[in-house]
C-alpha positions, 0 to 999 in steps of 0.5 A, spaced: 176 167 337 170 165 341 170 171 345 169 176 339 165 171 335 160 169 340 156 176 339 155 175 332 153 167 332 149 168 338 143 171 334 144 166 329 143 160 333 137 163 337 134 164 330 135 157 328 133 154 334 126 158 333 126 156 326 127 149 328 122 149 333 116 152 329 118 150 322 122 143 324 129 142 324 130 140 317 126 145 314 129 151 318 136 148 315 134 148 308 131 155 309 137 157 312 142 155 306 137 157 301 134 150 299 127 151 301 123 157 299 121 161 305 114 162 302 113 154 302 113 153 310 108 153 315 111 160 318 113 164 312 115 171 316 120 167 320 122 163 314 124 169 311 128 172 316 131 166 317 133 166 309 135 173 309 140 172 315 143 166 312 144 169 306 147 175 309 151 172 316 153 165 314 158 167 308 161 172 313 161 167 319 165 162 314 169 167 312 171 169 319 173 162 321 177 161 315 181 167 316 182 166 323 185 159 322 189 162 316 192 167 320 194 162 325 197 158 320 201 164 317 203 166 324 206 160 326 210 159 320 213 166 320 216 164 327 220 158 323 227 161 322 228 161 314 234 157 314 230 151 317 224 152 313 229 152 306 235 149 308 241 149 303 241 144 298 245 138 300 244 139 307 244 133 312 240 136 317 234 138 312 
């Protein structure tokens, strides 16, 4: 996951660090998650880029991470034999 997710998350991290440096960390986070308007910051151009990036990429990153963990969970359950997962009623081993 890290090898495939790094190319997508690295530009977001770089942009967030730049936003934190020029706008302040709290303001950059608020702009990224759409709490604060980009036009009310000290560097609106950077804030607009951060805001649009947050609007487009953050849901995709969250969905990708969630999908990865759900896929791993489903794969591990598929390897469990059906008789062990659903023992017959009255079976002492289940």
